[in-house]
C-alpha positions in Angstrom: -19.3 -10.6 5.7 -16.9 -13.2 5.0 -16.2 -16.1 6.7 -12.8 -17.5 7.8 -14.1 -20.9 9.7 -11.2 -22.5 12.2 -8.5 -19.4 11.9 -6.6 -19.1 15.1 -5.3 -16.2 16.9 -1.9 -17.1 15.9 -3.0 -18.0 12.5 -4.2 -14.3 12.6 -1.2 -12.7 14.0 0.9 -14.7 11.2 -1.4 -13.2 8.3 -1.2 -9.4 9.5 2.8 -9.8 10.0 2.9 -10.5 6.4 0.7 -7.8 5.6 3.0 -5.2 7.6 1.8 -5.4 11.0 4.3 -5.4 13.9 3.5 -7.3 17.3 3.7 -3.9 19.5 2.7 -6.0 23.0 1.3 -8.6 24.7 -1.2 -8.6 27.7 -2.6 -11.8 29.0 -4.1 -13.6 26.1 -4.3 -10.2 23.9 -1.8 -9.5 21.3 -1.2 -6.1 20.2 -0.5 -5.1 16.5 0.4 -1.7 14.8 1.3 -0.6 11.4 2.0 3.1 11.0 -1.2 4.8 12.8 -3.5 1.7 12.4 -3.4 -0.9 15.3 -5.5 -3.8 16.7 -6.0 -6.2 19.4 -6.3 -9.9 18.7 -7.2 -12.5 21.2 -4.8 -15.0 21.0 -7.5 -18.2 21.1 -7.7 -21.6 19.4 -10.4 -20.5 17.3 -12.0 -16.9 17.1 -15.5 -16.1 15.9 -16.4 -14.8 12.7 -17.5 -11.4 14.1 -14.1 -11.3 16.2 -12.3 -11.5 12.7 -14.2 -8.8 11.1 -13.8 -6.4 14.1 -9.9 -7.0 13.9 -10.3 -6.1 10.2 -12.2 -2.9 10.5 -9.7 -1.9 13.5 -6.6 -3.1 11.1 -8.2 -1.1 8.0 -7.6 -4.4 5.9 -10.5 -5.7 3.3 -11.0 -9.5 3.8 -9.7 -10.1 0.5 -6.5 -9.1 1.5 -6.7 -11.2 4.5 -7.3 -14.3 2.1 -4.5 -13.3 0.0 -1.9 -13.9 2.6 -3.5 -16.9 4.3 
């Protein structure tokens, strides 16, 4: 699994927006994003753990290489 050190929730939201995801709603510190039928929930924290980032990528159906290309 690739590592994304120092990646915050806001950074991940911005990257997913570049990939076509829309911010649907926010409940507390969790942001729900959707692109077509694929959706994901992103915790809006200062720094996300590697497992959390990989879980979001699985939910969104995108690869680590796609994420790296827009960061």
